N, C-alpha and C positions, 0 to 999 in steps of 0.2 A: 504493501499501499503505499504514495506515495504522501510523504507527510507533511506538513505545511511549513512553509520557507517565510525567513523574515526578511525586508527590506532596509529596515534602517541601519545606518552603520554605527560604530562606535570606535573608540581610537583605544588602544592599548597602553596608554597612557596617561593619568591625569590634567588636566587643563593647565596651566601658567600660574593663574588666579590659585586657583585650591592648590597646587604645589606651593603656592609661595604662602598660602594663608595656616598650610598645612591640614584640611578640609577635604574630608572625604570626597572625591568628583564622582558624579555617576557617567561623566565618558562619552555622551552623546554629541553626534556629528550632528549640525555644525555648531550649536550648543548646550556645555551641560546644565543640569535643571538650578545648581545655584548659581551661576551667569545672568541666566535668562530669568530668575526670579529676582533680581537686583539689577536687571536691567543693562546690563554691563558688555562690552566685547570678549567672547572666549575664543580663544588661541590655546593652541595646542604646540608642543614642540616641532623642530622643524622631521624629529627622525621620528616620530609616533607613527602608526599603521592603520588604519582601518578594519575592524573583527567585525563579526556577525557576532549579536549576543546568541545566547543561550537561546533555542527554541521555546525551553517551557517559561520563559519571562515573556517573549511574545505571544503564548497561548492566555497565560495568566492574564495579559493586558487586555487582551480580546473578550474574555469572560467579562472584566470590569468595564470597559468599553460598552457592553451588550448592556450590563444591568444598568447605566445610566438611563436607559430609555424605558420608559414605563410601555410594558409590555402586557400586563393583565389589569384587570377592577381593581384588585387590594384597596381597602380604605385606608388611608394615609389617617384617619382619626383614629383606628385602634391604638396607633401610637402615638398619637400628638395629643388625646384625652380618651385614656378607655375608660374614665368614667361615663361620659357623655356615650360611647361606643356602649357600655353595658347596660345604661338608663332606657336606650332606645332598641335596647334588642337586636342589636346589628348583627351581623355574621358576614362571615368574607364567603366568596363564590368560589370554589374548587372545581368546578366542575371542567374548568378549560387553563390548564398552568401554563400552556403557552412557554416551555421553556427557551430559554437564549438560543440561537444556534451555535453556540461556540461550545456550549454545555452540550448540547446532541449530539455535536462532532465528535465530542469526546470519547461515548458512547460504542461508536465506529471503532475505536483502536485497539491495536492488541494490548496484550498484557504486558509484552516489552518496554511498548512506547510509553505505556503510562508509566510504567519503573522509571523511564528515562525523564519523562516529566516532572516529577516525583523527587527525582534526586538532582535535578538542575534545578528545580526549584527553590530547595533550600539552600543552594551555592548563593542563589541572588537573591535570597530573603534580607540581606540588608541594603541593596538595593530598592527592593519592593516598597518593604514598610512605609517610608517617606509619602511616595505616591498613595497607598494605599489609605494613608491618615489624610490625605487633599483629596482622595476621592471618599471617604466616608463622610466629610465637614461637606463637601460638595452636594453628596445626596441627603445630607441633614437640611442642607437651605433648601433644597431642591423640593422638598417633603417626599422624596423617593423611597419608599417603604414597601417590603420589610428590607431592602436593601442595604439602607445606613445601618439598621441593628444589626444586622449579618456582617456587615463590612468591620465595623466598629469591634466584633468580638473578634474577627480575623484578624484583626490588627493587633489586639492585646494579645492571643496565641501565638503572632510572629513573635513580639515583642519577648515573649515567655520562653518560646522556642529558642531564641538568639542570648536572652537569660542579662536583659537590661531592666528587667522589672527588677531584679537585686543582685547589683552586679558585687556585692561582697561574697554572697552565701552562693550564689546560683552558679554550676557548671556555665562556663561560656563555650556558646557557638563558635566564635572566633579569637583571634588573637585579642589579648587583654592591651587596652588604648594605655600608650603613657605619655600622650600630649593631652592639655587642658581643653583642647579646642576640641578632640574628639571625647574625650570624658562629658564636656557640657554639651555635646550634640545628643547622646545619648539619652542625657537626662532632661532637654526639650523634646526627645522625642518620646520619651517616656511617658513625662507629665500629658504631653498633647493625648497619646492614648488615655490617662486616666481621665482627663476633661469630657472628652468626647463619651467614651461611657457612662459617665455619670450623668451626662444630657441624656443621652438616650432613655436614663431608665426614671425619666422624672415622672412620665406619664403613663409606668405602668408600671404597677403596684406587685410585692412580691416575685419579683424576679432576681434572680443573683445578679452579682454585677461579674464581669468579663474579666476583671483586675482586682486585686484585692486592695484593702486599705491601705491608705498611704502612713506610713511610721512616723511618729511624732521626730523622729531625729532626722529623716529626712531633708534633703537640701532643696532649695527654691533655685528654679532658673539664675544666672548672672543677669547682672545688667546688659538690657537689651543694645544698648548704644555699642558695650565693650562687645557683644555678641557678633553684631552687624560689621565691626570692623575687623571683627578675626582676630583679635590683640587681647593676649592673657594681662592685666591687671591684678591688682593687690584687693581689688575687690572684693567683699566677703559676702558669700549667699546669706540666706537668710533661714532660718530653721521655718516650716510651717506654722508653727505656734508662734513665732515671733508677735511682738505688737504688733497692731494696726499703722501704729503713730510712727514708727520708722519708715525711712523709705524704703520702696522697691519698686522693681519697674515695672510695665504694663502688664506681660507675660505672667510675672511673677504674682502680685495680686488676682488673677486670673485663676491661678493655679492655687492661692489659698482660698477664693469664693467657689472654688471645685470641690476642694477638701472640706468645707462648712457643708457645702451641698452633699457630700456623699455621707458624712453625720446625720443628716434630717434624713434622706432618704433609708438609712440605716436602722437610725430611731424610727420611725413612722411603719416600717416592715418587720419590724420587732412584735410578738406577740406575746406580751409577759401574761403569764400566771396569775391567780390572784395574790399569792403573795408576793408578788413583785410589781406589783402596780405602781405603789410608794415610791419606789425606784424609779419607774417610769417614769413616771411624771416629773420627779425630780430633775432628772436625765432633761426632759423637753424644757424645763424651765432653766436650766444652764443653757442651751441650745438658743431658746430664745435670747438670752442673755446674751451671749458670744455674738450671734448671728445679725442681732436689731443693733447690734454697738458697731459691727464691722460695717454694715447696710449703710449707717449713720454716717461713718466715717467717709467712705465709696460717694455715698451721695451729696454731700460736701464739698469733696474735692472734683465731681463732676457738675455740681452747678456754679462750681467760681466762675468768674468774668473772662478767665481766657477761654476761647472755645476748644482749646488741647488739650485741657485737662478734663473736659467731658469725653472727648474722641479716644483716649487714653484708660479710659473707664468703663467704657462700653459694655465690654465683653465680661469683667468681672461686676460690674453692678447687674448684669443681666442674670447673671447665675446667682449670685447672691441674692436677688428680688425673687427669684423665682426657689429656691432653698427657703426664707422664709415665708413665702406664699403658703408652699407647699405645707411647712409647718403648723400653720396658722389657722391654715383652712382643717387640718386633721385635726385640731385640739378645740377648735370653734365649735363644732359640731358633734361632739363626741357624748355619748350615752353615760348616765349615772354608773357606774362599777359597783355600787352600794346598792343589795337587795330590796332595802327598806327602799331604796331611792332619794335616799341621803347624800351619797358620791363622797369619796373621801376629801380633805381639805387640800392636798395636794394637786389633785385633777381638777377642782374649783379655780383654785390659785391657776393652774395654767391656761385653762379657759379664759378666765378673766383677760389674761394675758393676750391671749389669744385674740380674742374679740376686739380690744384694747387697739393691739397691734394693726389689728385689719383697720379700725377706722383711722390710724396715721397712714398707713401706706399709701392710701388711692389719694390724697392729695398729692403726699410728697412723687410718688410715681408718674401723677398727670402735670406737675410741674415739670418733673425730668424729660415725659413724653413731647412735654411743649417746647421746650429749649430745642430738642433732638431734632423735631421738627422742622422747627425755624431754620436751624444750622444746615440739615441735607436740602431743604428746600432755594435755602441761599446758595448753594453750592459752595460749601465753607471749605477753605481746603483741608487735608487731613480729617474731617469729620466722617467717618462711616459706621454702617450699621451692621448688624449680626443676625445669626437665628439664634443668639445665645438672647441678646434683647427682646428680641419680636417673642419669644415663645414668655417673658416676665409681663410685657403688656400682654398679651393674649391674657394669661391668667389674670392679670388684675383687673381687667375688664371684664371677664368672666365673674369675680367677686363682684364687681360693682352690680354688674348688672340685675345680680341675685338681692344684691343688698338693696335695690330700687325695687325690685319685686314686693319686698318683705316689711318697705316703710316707705313713709310718706317724702323721704329726703330727696329732693330736685337735684341736690349737688351729686349725688350720684350717677346719672343719665350725663349732667355735665362732663364729670372722668370719664365715662363710657367712650363718648364724643370724640373728645382730645388723646385717648389711646387708641381708637380705631382710626384717628385721623394719622398718627403716626406707622401705625402700621399700614397704610395706603400709601404711604410713602416710601416706605420700604420696600413693600411689595415686587414695586420692578425690578428689582433687584436681586431679591430671596422671594423665591414661588411660596416657600412655607409659609412668609407673611400674608399671602391672599388665601392658604388653608386655614390659615388662624380666622381672618376676616368672615368666611363663606361659615365654619364653625358659629363663631357667635352672631351672625345673621339668620342663619338654619334653625340649629339646633340649642343654643344656650337661650336663645330667647323663647322659643316652645317653651321651655321647660316654667317661664312665668306666666304664660297664658292658662 
């Protein structure tokens, strides 16, 4: 059987810029991924020769490209808001799976070639993982499900196979890195996987994470400017538990927010026994204190007069807002645990904190959404949105709609309009924002009728 061939050429040597900065080069011709991302010329040594990459890399890439195109009617609602999906007793139509062409093609290969694919695949793992992360982010942004959920899980397994999830204790697939740049690259790569893994689990209840919790002593990424230049400095990294008042880069703040989201999701997915409920609600109160303080700090930074401050905190604020909405929503509607209907004091304290927090969250998030909308509409340089902030705007708008239906306060509808305006501005850039708007207009609105 004639097996697939690849047209793309690759250099047998790293490009000049990557070699000078001691970075891993993906070696594509005419431009490697790093030079392409930084929009700079990519030049290779004169003695480099073009070679064909491994067939496995081509075929896996073809599978990923096929997954970008929606090929069935799988409802993204299941992953974007499983609660609404369940309330309307929706279901997934599996009558026509419509498999990607590349996957159907794999089924025709003999065992020897499939073994060859798998062996060569792992030889190129270190090159595939960064692209898989970008693919996962693209699928999340475009609301391509279940592909996004599966791709993120694939990223986690790739990182675990390489050993970058625990470089101190796990056996390493590739030679141990000795340069600061390589170690920092692996740290940032695994943090990116962690962020996406926690984000795709926001709307799904009782699903195991693809990667484990971050250890308290884990270091955050280095300062972004240092990393972009490829220069090692004496700037020290911060621990995850570092005080928020200490300076941190944009990516480091996003990692801190993802860690807090992870703690919230682990908390709400926990089903404590009757004997453990006191500790459970005490943990909720502790999370309320930590997450609300961090959210307030980020919000103050984002609402500063400088538009750069807002653009640097959009991702972190979006993830943190999603964490705080998830925590408050879970505890604001909790049933009383005591059979007498009295409820234990810790539960009542948590419920009061959640209700008070939700009332404060609506106006502050609306103010942030209004400023973000103005900056995006005016095409302010450097101001960008992302799917993380889109999710937080949706979650807050959903709560405001429900509050408007249950109370006579007209302010909630004003907040909803402001939040929906922000989503409408984001929608041309990220399809997921359009999906959130559709859910708000079609599904959430029905619940109040």
